[in-house]
C-alpha positions as CSV (number, residue, x, y, z in Angstrom):
1,X,-14.5,6.3,-9.2
2,X,-12.7,2.2,-9.1
3,X,-8.9,3.3,-10.2
4,X,-8.1,5.7,-8.1
5,X,-9.3,3.6,-5.1
6,X,-7.1,0.9,-6.4
7,X,-4.7,3.2,-5.9
8,X,-5.1,4.6,-2.7
9,X,-5.7,0.5,-1.8
10,X,-2.3,-0.4,-3.7
11,X,-0.4,2.9,-1.9
12,X,-1.7,1.4,1.2
13,X,-0.4,-2.2,0.8
14,X,2.8,-1.1,-0.5
15,X,3.0,1.4,2.6
16,X,2.4,-1.6,4.9
17,X,4.8,-3.9,3.0
18,X,7.4,-1.4,3.8
19,X,6.8,-1.3,7.3
20,X,7.3,-4.8,7.5
21,X,10.2,-5.1,5.5
22,X,11.6,-2.3,7.6
23,X,11.5,-4.2,10.7
24,X,13.1,-7.6,9.5
């Protein structure tokens, strides 16, 4: 369960980073 939450947080973080990178 805890690892599942970490994976969701990690996925949303990488998606957010991809969004920032694509804007640069």
